[in-house]
Every structure is written in structure tokens, then in C-alpha cells.
C-alpha positions in Angstrom: -6.0 -7.8 24.8 -9.6 -8.4 24.0 -10.4 -11.6 22.0 -12.9 -10.9 19.2 -14.5 -13.6 17.0 -13.3 -13.7 13.4 -16.7 -14.5 12.0 -17.3 -12.7 8.7 -13.8 -11.3 8.4 -11.4 -12.4 5.7 -8.0 -11.9 7.2 -6.4 -12.9 3.9 -7.3 -9.4 2.6 -5.4 -7.7 5.4 -2.7 -9.5 7.3 -2.6 -12.4 4.9 -1.5 -10.4 1.8 0.9 -8.4 4.0 2.4 -11.6 5.3 2.7 -13.0 1.8 4.6 -9.8 0.7 6.9 -10.1 3.7 7.7 -13.8 2.8 8.6 -12.7 -0.7 10.7 -9.9 0.8 12.6 -12.3 3.0 13.4 -14.6 0.0 14.7 -11.7 -2.0 16.6 -10.4 1.0 18.5 -13.7 1.1 19.4 -13.2 -2.5 20.5 -9.6 -1.7 22.9 -10.8 1.0 24.5 -13.2 -1.4 24.7 -10.5 -4.2 26.3 -8.1 -1.8 28.9 -10.7 -0.6 29.8 -11.6 -4.2 30.2 -7.9 -5.1 32.6 -7.0 -2.2 34.6 -10.2 -2.8 34.7 -10.1 -6.6 35.2 -6.4 -7.2 37.6 -5.1 -4.6 39.0 -2.4 -7.0 35.7 -0.5 -7.5 35.6 3.1 -6.4 34.9 4.0 -2.8 31.7 5.9 -3.9 30.4 2.8 -5.7 31.1 0.6 -2.6 29.5 3.2 -0.4 26.4 3.2 -2.6 26.0 -0.6 -2.3 26.5 -0.4 1.5 23.9 2.3 2.0 21.3 0.5 -0.2 22.0 -2.8 1.6 21.6 -1.2 5.0 18.3 0.4 4.0 17.1 -2.9 2.6 18.0 -4.5 5.9 16.1 -1.8 7.8 13.2 -2.4 5.5 13.1 -6.1 6.2 13.4 -5.7 10.0 10.6 -3.1 10.1 8.4 -5.3 8.0 9.0 -8.3 10.3 8.5 -6.2 13.4 5.2 -4.8 12.0 3.7 -8.2 11.2 4.8 -9.5 14.6 2.5 -7.1 16.3 -0.5 -8.3 14.3 0.0 -12.0 14.3 1.9 -12.6 17.6 1.8 -9.8 20.1 -1.9 -8.9 19.6 -3.1 -12.1 18.0 -6.9 -12.4 18.4 -7.5 -8.6 18.9 -9.6 -7.9 15.8 -9.8 -4.1 16.2 -6.0 -4.1 16.2 -6.0 -5.1 12.5 -7.5 -1.7 11.6 -4.6 0.2 13.2 -1.4 1.0 11.3 1.6 0.6 13.7 4.7 2.6 13.3 7.0 -0.1 11.9 4.6 -1.0 9.0 4.2 2.8 8.3 8.0 3.4 8.1 8.3 0.5 5.6 6.5 2.7 3.2 9.1 5.4 3.6 12.2 3.2 3.1 11.2 1.9 -0.4 11.1 5.3 -2.1 14.5 6.2 -0.5 16.1 3.0 -2.0 14.4 3.6 -5.4 15.7 7.2 -5.3 19.3 6.0 -4.9 19.1 3.2 -7.4 17.3 5.2 -10.1 19.7 8.2 -9.6 22.6 5.9 -10.2 21.1 4.6 -13.5 20.3 8.1 -14.6 23.9 9.1 -13.9 25.2 6.1 -15.9 23.1 7.1 -18.9 24.4 10.6 -18.6 28.0 9.3 -18.3 27.7 7.2 -21.5 25.8 9.8 -23.5 27.0 12.6 -25.8 25.6 15.7 -27.3 22.3 17.3 -26.3 20.9 14.1 -24.9 23.6 14.0 -22.3 22.0 16.8 -20.2 18.4 16.6 -21.4 17.9 13.1 -19.9 18.9 13.9 -16.3 17.1 17.2 -16.5 13.8 15.4 -17.3 14.3 12.3 -15.1 15.7 13.6 -11.8 12.6 15.7 -10.9 10.6 12.5 -11.4 13.1 10.5 -9.3 13.1 13.1 -6.5 9.3 13.3 -6.5 8.9 9.8 -5.1 10.6 10.3 -1.7 8.9 13.8 -1.5 5.5 12.3 -1.9 6.3 9.5 0.5 7.3 12.0 3.3 4.0 13.7 3.0 2.2 10.3 2.8 3.9 9.1 6.0 3.2 12.4 7.8 -0.5 11.9 7.1 -0.5 8.3 8.2 1.3 9.1 11.5 -1.4 11.6 12.3 -4.2 9.2 11.4 -2.8 5.7 11.8 -5.7 3.6 10.5 -6.1 1.2 7.6 -9.2 3.1 6.5 -7.0 6.2 5.9 -5.1 4.2 3.2 -8.3 4.1 1.1 -9.1 7.8 1.3 -9.1 9.6 -2.0 -6.0 11.8 -1.2 -3.9 8.9 0.1 -4.8 6.7 -2.9 -3.7 9.5 -5.2 -0.4 9.9 -3.4 0.3 6.2 -3.3 -0.6 5.6 -6.9 1.4 8.7 -8.0 4.5 7.5 -6.2 4.3 3.9 -7.5 3.3 5.0 -11.0 6.2 7.5 -11.2 8.6 4.7 -10.1 7.3 2.4 -12.8 7.5 5.2 -15.5 11.1 6.1 -14.5 12.2 2.4 -14.6 10.6 1.9 -18.0 12.2 5.1 -19.4 15.6 4.2 -18.0 15.4 0.8 -19.6 14.4 2.2 -23.0 17.1 4.9 -22.9 19.8 2.5 -21.9 18.8 -0.1 -24.6 18.7 2.7 -27.2 22.1 4.0 -26.2 23.6 0.5 -26.3 22.0 -0.3 -29.7 23.5 2.8 -31.1 27.0 1.7 -30.0 26.9 -1.5 -32.1 29.3 -1.4 -35.0 28.7 -4.8 -36.8 32.5 -4.7 -37.5 33.7 -6.1 -34.2 31.9 -9.3 -33.1 33.3 -9.2 -29.5 32.1 -5.6 -29.0 28.6 -6.3 -30.5 28.3 -9.4 -28.4 29.1 -7.5 -25.3 26.6 -4.7 -26.1 23.9 -7.3 -26.8 24.4 -8.8 -23.4 24.3 -5.4 -21.8 20.9 -4.8 -23.6 19.5 -8.0 -22.1 20.8 -7.0 -18.7 19.3 -3.5 -19.0 15.9 -4.9 -19.9 16.0 -7.1 -16.8 17.1 -4.1 -14.7 13.9 -2.1 -15.1 11.5 -4.9 -16.0 10.8 -6.4 -12.6 10.7 -3.3 -10.5 8.4 -1.6 -13.1 6.0 -4.7 -13.1 5.8 -4.8 -9.3 5.1 -1.1 -9.1 2.5 -1.3 -11.8 0.8 -4.3 -10.1 0.8 -2.4 -6.8 -1.1 0.5 -8.5 -3.6 -1.8 -10.2 -4.4 -3.8 -7.1 -4.7 -0.6 -5.0 -7.2 0.8 -7.5 -9.1 -2.5 -7.9 -9.3 -3.2 -4.2 -9.1 0.1 -2.4 -10.5 -1.1 0.9 -8.1 -4.0 1.3 -4.4 -4.5 1.6 -3.9 -6.9 -1.3 -1.5 -4.5 -3.0 1.0 -5.0 -0.1 1.7 -8.5 -1.4 3.6 -6.9 -4.4 4.6 -3.6 -2.8 6.6 -5.0 0.1 9.2 -6.9 -2.0 9.8 -3.8 -4.2 12.5 -2.3 -1.9 14.5 -5.6 -2.0 14.0 -5.8 -5.7 15.7 -2.4 -6.2 18.6 -3.5 -4.0 19.1 -6.7 -6.0 18.8 -4.8 -9.3 21.6 -2.4 -8.4 24.0 -5.0 -7.0 23.3 -7.6 -9.7 24.2 -4.9 -12.3 27.6 -4.6 -10.7 28.1 -8.4 -10.5 27.3 -9.2 -14.1 30.1 -7.1 -15.6 32.3 -10.1 -16.2 29.5 -11.9 -17.9 28.7 -8.9 -20.1 32.4 -8.7 -21.2 32.4 -12.4 -22.1 35.0 -13.5 -19.6 35.4 -17.2 -19.0 36.8 -18.3 -15.7 38.1 -21.7 -14.8 39.0 -22.7 -11.3 41.2 -25.7 -10.7 40.1 -27.4 -7.5 42.0 -30.7 -7.0 40.2 -33.4 -5.1 41.7 -34.4 -1.8 42.0 -38.1 -1.3 39.9 -39.6 1.5 42.0 -42.7 2.0 43.9 -42.8 5.4 47.1 -43.8 3.6 46.9 -40.7 1.5 46.1 -38.5 4.4 49.2 -39.7 6.3 51.4 -39.0 3.4 50.2 -35.9 1.6 53.7 -34.9 0.6 53.6 -37.6 -2.1 50.4 -36.3 -3.6 51.1 -34.0 -6.5 47.9 -32.9 -8.4 48.4 -32.3 -12.1 46.8 -29.3 -13.7 44.0 -29.8 -16.2 44.9 -29.1 -19.8 42.1 -26.7 -20.7 42.5 -23.9 -23.1 40.4 -20.9 -22.2 39.4 -18.0 -24.5 39.6 -14.7 -22.6 39.3 -11.1 -23.5 41.4 -8.2 -22.1 39.0 -5.3 -21.4 39.5 -2.5 -19.0 37.1 -2.1 -16.1 35.2 1.1 -16.8 31.6 2.3 -17.5 32.4 3.5 -21.0 32.1 1.6 -24.3 35.3 -0.2 -25.4 37.1 2.0 -28.0 39.7 -0.5 -29.0 39.3 -4.0 -30.3 39.8 -6.4 -27.4 43.0 -8.5 -27.7 42.3 -12.2 -27.7 44.7 -14.2 -25.6 45.2 -17.9 -24.8 46.0 -19.3 -21.4 46.4 -22.8 -20.1 45.4 -23.9 -16.7 
């Protein structure tokens, strides 16, 4: 390893922005772990296909995080001080670019399928016919992008006209698909409001808010990646918002599964009695008889499905 002086070189434009993006990725990956745990514990009756989708997306997100950490390790630890090494794209960092479109393909395909499932009439088949080619285009462009980078693994290659067009086309398509899915889902839900059933309308309103948050953050990060790549073509500043994009897609999918109880307006109360800390009470726990709290909870009985409720939910009262 040859030590080279850093005079005149702003590392923040190269490894600095990449490291910041990986920090954001790690934070979101921790949220992804929690979301996945909550999903498998809270929704054990979901279909095998749905559980398998969550597992595949989470495994890809884990691979994305490991590759990103491995790549930055080479720059900042293994070959620290070797300035020419900064201009080389190592295989782990290159493969990170491939994982993100694969995850976006799975997540966006699921949302397109959900809109197809809830739709009726001509729109039912028109929407997936238009959207799926755009969804499939992202991994296709990424495979070609990665093949070019593996043959010429340099940072300078990223700023070539062809590579910039490929990267911006992939990220721009992802942002356009996310925005279109959000608009289509909100429109579909708004059309389902009846104004005759307050519970149903409240549930649909919550679903609209969730749908907006579904595509908002991924679309913003993809758009910022395009803008920064165009504004600073010779630097890696755009990696600061591109690296967390994969984990954002994973969180978006699993969070949509986990908020179903909130969307249906369910209230859950857990009675957790406090265990006495006194030694006298510890020695004689048989005499301790906790009394349940007198709380009345409003709940709604709604079936667990992806379709709109066709019957008025039956309000019940329970005491805990």
C-alpha cells in the first residue's frame, strides 16, 4: 500500500458521502429488523406467499447492507491512505447497485398486484399492463449497468454519458412508478368512500394516508439521487441518498403489512400487572391476586383481507 498525500483532495465528495449513505442505511436496517420481527409475530395467519415475499426482501436488504459495509471497509480501513484506490470501484460496492433494483422490483410488483386485485372494469388490466414494463425495466437496466462497471471498474466510468443516462433512467423510472402507484391507490380508495358508513370511511382515509407515505419517501430519495447525479456528475454525492433506498423499499413493504390493524381502527389493551418488589411478597406470591382493570374498549370486527369491507362492521364491547 502506497501512502499518498491528501493535499487538494476533498474526500467528502467520494468516500464521505458514501459513508454517510451507509450510516443512513444502517439506521433504516435496524428499523427493518424490528418491522420484520413485528410482522412475523403479529400476523402468523398471513399466506405463505406473503411471508415468503417479506423473507426474500429482508434477505436482499441484509445482503445489501453487508455489501455496503464490506465495500466501505476496503476504502477506509484495508487500503486507508492509498489515494489511487479511491478511484477504483470494488466488487462489493458495485453489487450494491444491483440489489436495490431487485428489491424495488419485488416491492413495486406487489403494489401493482394489490391495485389490480382491488380494481374492477377496464382499469383492472390496463394498470398492470402499463406499469409492469416500467417495473421490469429497472433491474434490466441495472444488469447492463453492472456489466459495464465490472469491465471498467473506475469512478470516472460512473460520470460517462452512457452510464449517467442508465443510472438516471433507472432512478427516474423508480420514482415515476412510485408516484403513479401512490396516485392510483389513493384514487381507488377515494372512490370507495360512501359517506354513509363512518367506520368504513375512516378506515379508507387512514389507508389513503398510508398509501401516500408508501410511495413518498422512496420517490423523493430516487429523485434526489437523479438531481445530485446530474448536478455533480464527477463526484459521488448522490450515493448519500441512493444507498438507503434499498432499505427504504424493504421498510415500505413490511410497514404496509404491519399497519393493517391501525387502518381498521382496532384498539388493543394489554393488561400487564406489576410484580411486587418486596421480599415478603416475593416469598408468598400465592396470596397475590391482581385485579383486572375496568376499561371498556371499542373494537370492530373486520375480516383480514385485501378487499374493501362490503358489510358494515359490527361494533362490540369488551371488558378487560
